[in-house]
N, C-alpha and C positions, 0 to 999 in steps of 0.2 A: 464181858468181852474186853472192855477198857482195862480192867484190872489185869487180865491175862497179857495184854500188850505191854502194860507198864512193867509187869514182872519180867517179861522177855527182854525188854530194853535194859532193865536194871541188871539182869543176869549177864548180859554181854558187855556192860560197861566196865572199864578198868579203873582201878583206884590208884592214883598217882599221889605219892606223898614225899615230902622232903623231911629228912630226919637229921637233926643237929647232933654232932658228936658231943658226948657229955663232958669231955675235957679239952675241947678246942673249938675253934670257929668253923671248922670244916663241916660239910654237909654230905649226906648220902641220899640215894633215891630208893624208895620202895614202890614196887608195883604189885598190887593185890597182896600187900603185907609181906612181900618177899624182897629182900635186899638185892637190887640189881646193880649197885655200884658200891665202891669203897667210899670212905669218907675223904674225898679228894676235892670237892667243889667248894669254892668260896661264895658262890651264888648260884641258885637254881630258880628258873622262872616257873610259872605254872605251865602245864601241858596245854598247848593250843594247836589244834589240827594235827595231833600226833607228833608234835615237835616242841622242843623247849630249848631255850638258850641257857648255857652254863658258863661259869668262869672258873679258872684255876689260877687266880691272881688278877692281873689287870685286863686280860683279853678274854673275849667271849668266843664260843663255838656253839653250834647247834647239834642236838642229839635227837634221836627218835624216842618213841615210847618205851623201847627196850633198852635204852641207854647207849645205843650205837652212835658213834660220832658221824655226823653228816658233813661237817666242815672242820677245817683246822681252827685253832685258837688264833684268829687274826683280827677280830673286830673289837674296836674300842666302844662301839655303840651297837646294841642289839635290841630287838623288840619282838614281841610275840607275833606269830603269823595270824593274819586276818584275811579271809577270803583268798588264801593262797599266796599272800605276799607279806614280806617283813621289811622294815627299815633297818639298815645296817650302816656302819660307818667306821672310818679310822679316826685319828685325832683331828683331822681337818675337813674331811669330805664324807658325803653320804651317798648311798645307793639303795636300790630295792632288790631283794632276793626273791626269786620265784620258788615254787615247790621243789624244783630240781636242784636248788641251791646254786643257781647261776645269778650273777649280778646283771640286772637288765639295763641299767643306765650306767654310764661311766662314773667312776669314783672321782668326780671333780666338782661336786655341787655342795653348797653350804647347807641347803635344805632340800628335801624331797617329800612328796606327799604320796600316800597310798593311792592306787588307781581308783578312778571314778569314771565309769563308762569306758574302761579300757585305756584311760589317759593318765599318765603320771606327771604331775607338776614338779618342776625343778627350779631352784633358785641359785643363781651364780653367786660367787663371793663379792661381786660388785652390786648385788641386790636386784638384778634383773631376773625375770621369770620367763619360762618357756615350758615345753611339754614333749614327752616321748610317749609312744604307745607301749603296750605290755610286751611287744616283740623287740623293743630296743631301738625303734626307728624314731628319729627326730621328727616331730609333727608340727610344733610351733617353735620358731627360733627364740633363743633366750635374749629377748629385747624388750619385754614388757615391764612396766613399772610396778604392777600388782599381780598377784596370782590370777591367771585367767579363770573366769567363772564359767564352768561348763554347764550349760543348760541341757544340751545334747550334742551329738557330734557335728551337727549342722549349725549350731548356734553357740558360740563361745564368746563371751564378753571380754574384751581386752582393753587395757589402757597403756598408752605410750605418749610421752611428752605431755602428760596431764590431759589428754583427750581420749575419749572412749570410742570404741567401734566394735564391730563384730566380725569374727572370722569363723571358718569351719575347721575341722580337724586336720586339714591340709594347708592351713594358713591362707586360704583363698578368702578374699574380702567379701563379706556379706553386706556390711554397712561400713562406710569409710570412717576413719578415725577423725571425726569432726564434732563429736558431741561432748558436752560438759558432763553428762552422765547418761547411762542407759540402765533402765530398771529390768528386773527379771520378768516383769509382765509385758515387756515390749515397748515401753515408752522411752523415747530419746529426748533429752533436755538440751536445748541449744538456744542461746540468746533470749532467755526468759520465756520460752515456749516449750511445751511438751508435744512431741510428734509421735503418732502411733507408727511404730516400725514393724511390728509383727503381732 
């Protein structure tokens, strides 16, 4: 029965290949050994979640598994989709694309991280960190010294002005910013002592 299941999965999987032109640096895409594009690309990523990023020079766009363009060629930075999201950017700023090819957070951050527990961490050009949710709503203001450490939506360890505290995903204080350190196991260090916080 396992062999039958494996054969079924293999029969329905598609073969994505990138073919280099013999006389130039251009690339084409083959799907199941059939050429689905001309030799127009300078770069082609692997197929990830039925999407790939491609370039025709300096800028990237996204295409689907059939070679149909999903975005225009506007990105200077592109990455593969992971769990429905991809990091993209222009020359100075980054954002996150969702599966509908919409930017979730504004293009004004130096760094962004893929969502964890539905939260996207962002870093300003001044080095401060904050967070948005996957619906594009600001959840943590961009004021923290380090990337917030998300344990869950009710427990997010943050640091500001060299002191640690804990907030929830609405930036409501769980533990004040008064600790020299907070561990992921719930210990807060202050004035030479560890206190059990949670």
